[in-house]
N, C-alpha and C positions, 0 to 999 in steps of 0.2 A: 504493500500500500504506500509506504514511504517512497519507494523507488518510482512508483507511478506518478506521485505528486511532483517529485523532483524532475521527472521527464516532462511532465506537462508544463512546469514552470520554464524549463529550458526551451521547450518547443515554442512557448509563447514569446520568449525573448528573441528567438530566431525569426519569428514572424514579424515582429516590429523592428528588427534590426535594419532592413532595407529602408523603411520609412524614416527611421532615425538618422541614417546616413544622409538621405536626401534633405531632411530638415536642417542638419548641420551645414550642408553645402550651401543651400539657398537662403538660409536665415542667419545662423550663428556666424559663419565665416564672413559674410559682408558686414555684419554688425561690428565684429572685432576689428576688421580691416579699416572700417570708417573711424572707429575710435582711435586706432593707431595713427591714421592719417592726420587726425586733429592735433597731434603733438609734433607734426612735421611741417616743413615748408615746401610742400609739393605743389607743382603747377603744371597745367597741360602744356604750357609753352616752354617748359624747361626739360622735357624728356624725362629721363630716369633720375635726374638730380634731386636728391632728398636730403634735408637737413633737419636734425632734431632741434626743436625750438621750445620744448616743454609746454608750459601753459600760456605762452605768448598770445596765441590766436584766441583762446578763450578769454583771457584778460582784456584783450582789445575789444572783443565783442561786448563784454559786460560793462566796460568803462567808457569807451569812446565811439561806439558805433551807433549813431543816432538813427540810422536806417533800421537797424535791428530792433531798437527800442520801439520805434513807430510800428513796425510790422508785428512785434510781439503784442502790443496793445490791441491792434485790430484782430490778431489771431485769437486772443482771449475773448474779445467781444463776439467774434464770429462763432467761437465754440460755445460760449454761454447762450448766445441767441438761438443757435440751432438746437442745442440740448433742451432748452426751456420750451421752445415752440413744438419740437418733435415729441417731447414727453407729454405735454398737455394734449396735443392732438392724438397721440397714440393712446392715451388713457381714455379719452372720450370715445374713440372708435372701438377700443377693446370692450368697453362697457356696452356699446351698442351691439357689437357682434356677439356678445355673450348672452344677450337677451333673446327671447323667442321672437323671431321675425321671419317673414317669407323670404325665400332664396338666401338664407343665411350662409350656406356653404358657398354659393356663387360669390357673394360679397367678400367672404374670407379669402377667396382666390384672387379676386380683382384688387384687393387692398395691397397685394404683394407686388403689383406691377412696378411702382416706382423703385422698389428695392432690387428686383431681379433684372430690370432692364439695364443694358450696357450704359456705363457713364458717358461714353462718347455719343451714343444715340440720344440719350436724354439731354445732354448739353447742347447738341446741335438742334434738337427740337425746341428747347427753350430759347436758344439764340434766334431762331426763326420767329417764334411767337412774340418775342420782345423787341424785335428789330424796329427801329424808328423809320425805316424806309418801306418795308414790305411786311412788317409783322402783323400777325392776326389781331392782337389786342389794339394796336393803334388804328388799324383799318376799321375794326368793329366800333371803337369809340367814336371815330369820325363819322361813320355811317349813321349812327343814332344821334349825332349832334352834340355829344358830350364835350368834345375837344375840337379845336380848329387846327392845331398843329401837333405834330407827333411828340409824344413823351419820350425822352431819352432815358429809357430804363437802364441801359448798360453803358451809356456815355456820360451820364451825370454822376458826379462823385458820390453824393448822398444816396441817390436812387440805386446806384450800382451796389453799394454796400448792403442796402436793404434787400435787393433782389437775390444776391448770392446767398444771404442768410435764409431767405424764404425757400429758395430752391434746394439748399442743403437740408433744411428741415423736411421738405417734401420727399427727399430721397431717403431720409433716415426714419421717419415716423412709422413705416410699415414694420420694421424690425421691432420697435418698441411695442407696437400694437400686438404683434404675434406673441411677444414675450409676456406682456401683461395679460393677454388672453389666456395663455397657459397658466399663469398664476391665478387668474380668476376661477378657472375650472378646477383648481386644486383646493379651493376653499370649501370646507364641508357645509352642507345645507343646514346642519344642526345649529350653526352660529346664527344664521338668518332666522331660523324658527325661534330661537331663544330671544332674538331681538324683537321679533313680532309679538311674542308673549309679553315682553316688557313695554310694548307700545311705541317702539322706535319708528320714526318716519323714514322716508327714503334717504334724506340727507344724513340722518343719524346712523342709518345702516351702513352708508358709505364711509362715514367718518370713523366709526368705532369698530366696524367689522371688515369691510372691504379694503380700505386703504392700509390699515396696519398689517394685514396679511399679504399685501403686495410690496412690503418694505424690502425684503431680501432681493426679490427679482428686480425691483426698481434700482437698487444699489448697483447690481450687476450691469443692467442695461445702460444706466446713466454713465457708469465708468467706461464701458466699451464704446459707446457713442462719443463720449468726450475724447477718448484716445484716438479713435478713427478721425474725428473732425479736426482735432488739433494737428494731426499729421496729414490731413487731406491735401491733395495736390490737384487732382484731375478736375474737380468741380469748378473751381475758380479759374484754373488755367485755360480750360476749354471755353469758358464763358467770357472772361475779360482779360486773361493773361496778366492779371494783377492791376490792370488799368481801371479807369482812366487816371493817368498821372500817378500810378502806384497806389491809388486810394484803396484798392481791394487786394493788395499784395499781402500774403501771409508768409510765415517763416519758411514753409516748405518751398514756395516759389522763390523766395529770396536766396535760399541755399542752392536751388537749381540754377538760378541766374549766375550766382558766384562761381559755381562749378563749371558750367558749360558755355557761358557767354563771357565771363571775366577770366576764366581759366584757373581760378584759385581753388583747387581741389581741397587743400588742407583747411582753408578758411571755411569752406562749405561744410566739410566734415565736422569742424569744430562747432558750427551752428547746429548741425544735426545732433551732436553730442549734448549740447546745452538743452536742446529740445527734449532729448531723452531724459535728462536729469530733471527738468521741469515737470515732465509727465509723471516720473516716478515719485517725486515729492508730492505733487498734487494728488495722485492716487492714494499715496500713503496717508496723507492728511484726511482725505475724504473717507477712507475706510476707518480711520481712527475715530473721527467724529461720529460716523454712523454707528460704530460699535459702542461708543460712549452713550449715544442717544438711545440705543437699544437697551443698554443696561439700566 
């Protein structure tokens, strides 16, 4: 019996070994390489010339890079805006899809479209819808007499910031919806029956029964969406490329521009390393506060 358990354990390790190797190659190795580059003075224009500079790049970023501070501020605003809007929207839709309603299964499938559709396709579609020259929204508003001239959804600094946040929330709320819906279905009906016996109304049922039981899944989904959004590149790059006038530029786009347009690979890697540390600290604080609140 003991030999069979040992064989089963070894066999299990053998099965996951190929996947572990692939994971190390495509994830861990680039991560470690990027961190190492952040301590060097490597450039695309200098060939293989590399020089160890220690924390110089990171110190420069944190102390004297105004562009980094500006993009960090917008990245934080962008992340918080998307998480808040996506979570509220996802919570509302999850409550609706958990209730008895006609064609509920169909709506549960349709709600996933923003999440499963290709980022390139969705960004191109939104660019067409919001275009000030041939966009659907501008043409529709003109046709019903609401506006006389086109609205610069992606060419005005303020409107562009608002639109990239709204589109980012549109892409992420299906994930939160499905996650919260799974949490709702895991709540025992006994709690609601007890609440009905105590005379609780719908708001009280949500406040004292539903929402507390969604706390754990909410923490996980908010953390994941925050990490994805903070590191997101494709949504903004394919919509505005960080424009107009770098008003929608986030840290991932700034690092990309430093690496491939300015040729400073090490400086871009240092930015990515700083982003990693920021996310680790933010996630740790969030989990700590959530655990304290739970206790």
